[in-house]
N, C-alpha and C positions, 0 to 999 in steps of 0.2 A: 297422698299422708304414706303409701309403700315403701315412698325412696328414701323420705326421711329416717322413717322409724327403720328401715337395714340401716341406714348409714349409722343410725345412733348404735344399734347393735354389734355393727362388723367392729365401730370402736372400742362396746365394749367390749366385747371375745380379747380384743390386738390388746386393748389394758391392763385382762386378767395372765396375760400371755405369762408365759416365764422368761420369750427375747426382750431381752433391753437394751435397745441399741438406735443409733441413729435413724428418727422416722421421714421418711419422705416428708417434705415440704405438695401440698397441692396445688391442683388447678380448677378455676372455676368448681367449687366447693356449694354446694347450695348449704350444703348440713352447718358445715364451717362460718359459714356467711349470715346464717340465719342462726349461731350461737349454738349449737348443740354439743362442741366440741370447746364450751367455755368461754368467758369472759377473753380469757389470754391463753391461746392452746401453743402450753408448752412443754418439754421434754427431761429429762433426767436421763442420767448417763449414770455407766459402769464406775468409772475410772474416775473420773472428778466428780466432787459438788459444786458444779454448778449446774445451768439449767439453761437449756436453747430456747429460740422460738421456734416456731411451726408455722410458717407462710402461707399463704392463700394467693398462686400466681390467678389474679384478673384476667391478665394478659400478657403474654409474654415475646420475647424477641432475641434474636442471637445480637441484634445490634444494641443490648442495655448491657453484653456482658465483654466486659474492655479491664479485665483483668483489677481494675478499682475493689473499694471493701465498700461496704456500709456501714455508717456510724449514727446512730442510735441512744438514747438512753432513758428508755417504757420507764414508766412510770404512772401511777393512776390507783385507784378504791381493789384493780382487781391485782395489784401489782406487790406482793408481800418482800422484794427483796429486788429495792431498787437500784440501779447503777450505768456505768456508761459500757456499750455491748460494742463491737463488733462482727460483722458477717462478712464472709467470701461471696463473691459474682453470684454464688448459685444456693445463696440463703443460709450455706451452711455455718453454725458457731465458730468464730476465731478466736475471741476473749470475751468472757466477763467478770468484774469485782464487784462484791458488794459494796455499795457507798452509803451517805445517808441520800436522801432525795436529789434526782442528777438532773440536769439540765445542758441543753449548750456543749455534747459533744463534738469534737470535730479536731480538723488536724492541720497544724498551723507550721512554717519553717522560722525557724528562727535562729539565728548564727546558724543557718545552713544545716541546721539537724530539726530534721521531724519530730513532732510533739505531737502525742494527744490533751486535748485541751477540754475543760468542762469544769463547771459550775456544781457544789456538793451543798448542803445544807438544810436551811428552814424556810421550805414554804409559806406555812400558815399564816404570814403577815401581810392576809389580805389582799393577794394579788402581786406581792413581790416576794423580795425572800431577802436571808441574810445567812452567808456560806463564805466560801470560800475559792478560786477563781487553782485550779491544779492544774500544772506542765507536767507529763506524763513523758518520758524517752521511752527510746524501742525497747526496751530492756524491761521496761512496763515499773522503772522507778520511779519516785517521785522525784523530779529535778526543782520545781518551784510551787511555792504556793505564794497566792497572791493577795490582799483583804486593800479595802480601802482608804487610800491614805484619810490621814488627820482627825485617824477614829473613827470615818462615817462605813455602813456597811454595802460589802460589798454585793450588789446586785444579780440574783439569777437570770436575765433579758438580752443582757450582751457581754461579749465578752471577744475581742477582737486585737488580733497582733496585728500592727499597721506595717506598709511599708518600710518603716522609719525603725523597726522592733523597735516599737515601744510596744504597750495597752491600753487601753481603751476599753472603761463597761461602766455599766447601770448603775446608780446608787438612787436610792429614794430617802430623803433625807426629811425629815418633822418641823416644822415649821409656825410658831404665830405671823396668820395674814392678815391681813385685813379682808372683808369676804364682802364688800356692803355691793360691790359692781356685782356680786353675785345673788342677790338679797339673801346673804350672811349678814353675820354679826360680822363687827368693826374688829373685836377679838377671836378670830376665828382661828382655825389652824390646817394647816397643805401637808400632802406629803409633796414635796419638790421634788421635778424632777432632774437630775444630775448627770453629769458623768463627770470623770478623771478622768486621764489622761498619765499612767508611771511608769517610771525605771522598773522593767521588769529585774534587775538585780537588783536594786535599792530597794524598790517601792518608794523612791522621792517622787512625788506628786510635781509635776511639769504644768498641766494645764486641768484646769477644772471651769465648768460649766453648769448656770444655775436656771432653770425654766423660768422662774419667777424674780428675776431677772430682767427679763426680750419679752416674755410673752405675757398679753393682755387676758385677761380672761373675760374679755370678748370675744375671743377666738371659740369658746367652744363650745364640744357640740357635745358636750354630756353636763347634766344639768347635776347640782349638790346630792341631790336622792335623799338628801337627811344626814352626808357629814358636814366635817367642820366646825364644826359647835364647842369642840370641847377635845383634849389633846389624845384624847382614848379616839377618836373618831376622828382622825382628820382626813380630809378630801381630795381624791389623787386627782387634780384637773387637769394635768398635763396625759401621764402617763407613759414615761420614755423609754422605748422597746426595741431602738438599735442606733447605734454609730459607726459612720466606717470614716475616716480618713482619708485625702486625696494629699494628690504629690505638695502640692501646693501649700499643704500642714492646715487645711480648710474642715472640718466637718460637715459632715450632713447626718441628722437627726430624726428620726422616727416619730411623732406624736399620736400615740392609739386616738386619745382624745381630743385630739383637737383635728385627725383624719385629715393630717398634713405631714410634709417632709420637710425641714427648715438647714438651710446651708450657711454655718457661724464659721467665721471670721476666728481664725485662728491662736491671732493676737489678741481682738480687743472681746471676743464675746459679741460681739454685732450680727445679728441676722442679716445677710446679706439677699435673701432672697427666699420665698417661701412657694412650693408645691402642694397645692388641691387646698384645702381647710377654708375658710370662710376670708382670707387674705392672699389667697393664692396671687402671685406675682406672675405668669403666665396665661399667654393664648394658645388656649387647647385647640388642635390642624386635628383632631380627629375626633369633634363633636363632642368632645366630653370625656372620653375612655381613658384621657392621659391622666385626668389631673382630678377626677369624679370618686377619690378611693376613700374606703373608711375602714375603720379598724385593724391595718395593714401593720403588717409587721416587716424584719427583715429588707428591709433596704441597703444596698449595696452601688456606686460605681461601679461601673465595666466599662470593658474599650468600647466609643463609636466605631462608626464604620469611618466616618468623616471627623477624621481627631481636629482637624483645622477649625472647624466653626459647631461642630458638636459634642457634646457629651450624653454618656448613657447610662441609666442606671436600670439596676431592678427592685424588683419589690413582690411580695408576697402578699397581694388585695385579700386581704377577708371579706369585706362587702358582708359582713353580719356578726352580731354582738348575741349573738344566742337567743333562748325563747325570750319571748316578751317582747324582743325588738324585729323588725325584717333582716329578712334572712336569706339573701341575695346568694350565687354561686360566687363561691369563692375561685380567682384564679390566680397564675402567674401572668405578670405583666412586664415587659421590656419597654422602656421609653428611652427617645432620644429627647434634649432638650441645645433648644442653642440660647447663649447668654447674651447675646450680641442683643438677637430680635428679640427674646422673650418670647419664644414659641415653645410649645411641648408638641411630642406625638406620639404617639405607638406606636412600634415598630413590630410587635408581635404577642399576640395573647394566647394563656396557654392554658385550655380548659378541659376538663376531665372529661372522658366521654360519657361517663355518665356524670350526673352531678353531682359535686358534693360542698356542703354549705357547710365551713370551718368556724366558728362562734370565737374563736382562740387560737395566738401560737401558730408556727406554718414559717414555709422557707421557703428557700428557691434559689436555684446554684448553678448558674452554667457550667457545664461540664470542658475539657481539654477540647474532646472529639466534638463539641458544640451542642452536643444532646442538653437540654435541660433539666433538671431534679428538683421537683416540685413536692416539699414535705406538708401535708394537710393536718399539723399539727395536732389541735385539739381530736382531729378525729386519725384511729391507726394505719393510714393508710401512704402510701404514695406513688408519683408517677412518675418516667420518665419520658419526655417528649423529644421530637424530633427540635433542629434550629426553626425550621418551619411551624410548629406547632402543632404536629401530630403526634398522639400519646403513642408509646410502641411498646412499652410496660406499663401498669397500675401490680403494687405488692399491695395487701393487708395484713399487717401483722396483729390483728383481732378483727373480730365479726364486723360486717357493716350494719347489724343488727345496733349494736352497739355504738356506733358513730354518735354524736352531741350529748353521749351520754360521761363522757370520763374514765370509762372502767379500765382503760389502756389506751395511753397515749407516748408522743416523743414531742418536745416541743420544736425543736428545728432536726432535718434529720441529711444528712452528708454521704459524700460518697467521694473516696479518697485514694493514694497512692498510702502504700504503709508495709515496712517490714517490722514483723515483732520478732524479736530474737530473747523470749526469756530466761533468766538465772537459773529458775528451776527447772528441775526435773521431770521428765512427763513420767506421767500418771497411770497405773496400771492396776486390774483386777484378773484375777482367776477363776475359773471355773475347769474342771473335767479336761475338756475337751476343748478350750480357746482361752486366748486372752484377749482384754478389752485393752485398746492402750488410745490414749490424748496425751495434748500439750497446750494447756490454758494460753493461747496469744503465740504462737507458734505459727510464720505463716510459709515459713521454709523449707518444712517436710514435706519431702515426695515420696520417701518408702521410710516402710518398717522393715527391720533385720532384726528375726530372733534367733538367740543364740545359748548354746549349750556348753556345760559342762561338767566333771568331775572332779571330786573336793581330791585336793592331791595332799599326801603326805607324806614326811620322813624324820625316820629315827636320831630321836637325840639323846643323850645321856648325860646327868646330870652326877657327878662325886662328890657325896658327903661325909666330914671328915668327922668321926668321934673323940677327938683330942686324947689318945692313946696311940700315934702312928697309924692305926688303923683307919679303911672307909669303907662304903658301901654305896655302888653305882647303880644307879636309877636308868631303865631308857622308858622312856615315854614318847608317842607321835606330835611332829607339830605342823601346824596347817598351812601350808605353801598357800601361795595366791593363786585363783584357778586360771586355765588356758581357757579359754571359751571359744568355741566351734561354730564354725556355719548351720543353721538348721533352713530357715527360712527365707525368703523378702515380702512380699504384699507391701500395695501401691497404700500411700493413706488415702483414706475414702470418708468425707465429711469430717465432724470433728472428734468422734470416738473410730477406733478400726478397729475390726474383729480379728485376731490373727490366730490360724490356730493351729496347736502345740498338735504334733503328731502322734497316735497313738502306742504306739511300738516306740516312742525316744526312752533311751535310759539314762537318760543326764538326771542330774540330779538339783544342777543351779540350770534358772535362766535367767536371761536378762535381751532384752529389746534396745536396739538400738535408732536413733532414728534419724535419715543422710535427707539432704537436699539433694537437688537435681543433678546434681553434677558427683555423686556420690561422697558428697564429703560430709564427715561427723559435726556432727551438731549436739547432741547431748544420749541419755545410756538413762534408763530404769534403772531403778535400783534392783540389786541380784535377788533372784527370788528361790525358793526353798522350792522345789517340781518331788512332791509326796503322796501324789495318784493319789492313796488310797485314802487318806486324810479328805481327799475335795470329793470323790465320787458319794454317791447318794446309794444306801444299799438296797437293794431291790432283792428281797426274799422271800413274796410269793408268784409262786407257779401252778395256774389255777390245775388241777388233774380230770380228767379226759372220761366222758359217759359216751362209748358208743354201742350203748344202744339200740335196736331198730327203732325205736317210737321214739324215741327222742331225737335219732335222725330225723323224721317224717315229721315231727312237732315246732322243730326246732324255727324254720325259718317263719310257720306260720303267730307262731308266738314270735319272734323276734319283729314282726312287723308289724303286730300288734299294738307291743312294750314301747316302739320305737312312734306308733302313728299318733299314741296318746304322751307319752313326753318329748313329743313336739308339739304335740299343739296344748300343753300347760304352758310352754318355756317359749308360744310365741302370744299366750294369754298374757302370762306375765311380764314381759316383755313391752306388750300395749299400753299395760296398766301401767308400769311402770315408768314409761314414756309419756304418757297423759300427764300424768300427776304425781312428779316428784324431779322437782330443777334438776337437768343434766349435769350441774354443779357441784350436787349433795351428793347423788349417784356418783360420777367420778371419785370424789373425794373417796366414797365408800369403798368402792369398788378396783381401784389403785393402790388403795392404801396397801395390799400384799407384795404389790408390785415395790414399793420400793423399799418393804422389806426387804426382797429377795437380794433388791440391790445392793441392802448392806450388808448382805453376808450371809444368806440363806441358800443361796446357788452362786454366788461371783463374793469371792474374796479380794477386798482393796487392799494392794499390796502399800500402797502412802496413804500415812498416817492425816490427820490435821497438822499435827506438826513436823511433817515431814514434806508441805509441799513448799516451803519456802528454802528447800534444802537446795545447795550448789547439784549443779550437772558433773559428772565426772571430766567434762571440759571446762569450765571454767574453774573447780578446786585442783587440777592440775592431773587428774590419777585418769588418764585415757586410753580408753581401750585399746587395745593388739589395730594397729590402723591394717598391717598387711591382711587383714581377715577382708577388709573392706574392699578388697585391690581383686579377688579373685572371680574368676567366669563361675557361677551359679548358673550351670547349665543343669542338675539335677533339682 
């Protein structure tokens, strides 16, 4: 008990401290894993009104650091602000924006340009959703919004930009259906598993497929369970959850409730073959391991080792539906199929060293360096494997004690290249000795440069005539544009960087420049008035001295006794609170002052909410003096 209690006390002490900056991610923290940091450990920042996760690295390796960014979309009952999120290779926040409940954040190339794509909308419709797919460009502008064609709802399960530069996505459509083959009513109701292929520019429907037209109810692996009797309770008999389109124009579809993949003719909609399930088309050369998938997600075609004869498929095999059903260990699965011999064989399986059973959701991505990234969906973690199945990194963004409870989850997790060039200004907050600076979404900042200036005035005169031939001349001062001087430079660190302000600075105006790795200017903060006395805390109490011999002799004894009694009381109170009060409640109560401090007690945010979308000086054409950036700053 001593170690968890110590960890808890240190967290509380940190929480109540006055410094509020990037917190370090953790390594194999048992306190984090056991939920002592809450259901979703996050951190706030002084300069920007966003938050970032605190990660617990259970296993780490340089093999996982290839310069790519991690893309996720946290949600769950512990997530009060859902939205897409980008992290750098060290786990620091790069970008976050509030959206409605968000799924499927990923990066795709479209017409040669990268786009961050995701679904946001209402996911409360019994296991699927009605929302919009967004395509965000590198400036974080919404370039495209995609909805279902013909008035059908765009579902949350999958959105995929094909090699043909079209979009395919899932749809759930309520239809009347004869359910007598499933011991149901003749006039029953279903959620039909549908996918559409559309033109991204026009949203024109190019192809549509319905499971009810091609799939028999006899293939089901999940019974009606009381659903299907009326329109308000349709039966989700198929549960479509991923689609891929190959170079032949055909589609690979995953059905969770059939436990199978179906290969669909892109012209007729006919099923060409099935992998897994009750009507499996393949002979399994791996003693059943290639075709015994169940409750699976995220099936994708992959390049095969022998492209002349075989095709490769990656799958996240949940092997679990959750409580009340067998909970087998989930795995990443890479298989090859031979469509001439109709055989299927496991090439590699990806098992987490500490078994994880994900009852829903999940993803598997083969990275450019050959590594494989497995996201555990309903469980808040991901693991990166070498190509031969060895786990090299395991990262949790929520406590392991919360796995399978839905507190914090991400439908899928991906890694991708990304260049973020926001059109906003960098954000900054001030205290009496430092500036905290950040720039939500900016990936190219390497250095922050602090500059200072004095206001410059010139004398102007105005002559006012009186109508009688006489006039009066008034003199007044007009402010000119300031000339800024270099003060110091610091490397960017994490999401938010502390920039020290020299105590002896005489400048009355400050600003901070963002530079890229070549020293090029990316943007500037707002110009800040530097009035130190208004920022400093007044310290007016100075204790007097008592140098009597008696006090000198008794002081050590008295201080030891008081210290012992105080420490004993603090330990007792900490133990009682630790034992009887939920950690989330303690953090809410004690961290409240920290958030107040962030909002202005000690730090003064310079960027208001209304100013967050303002153009930077670079975008607006008001560039700082570039000559200052080319100086050799040796001091």
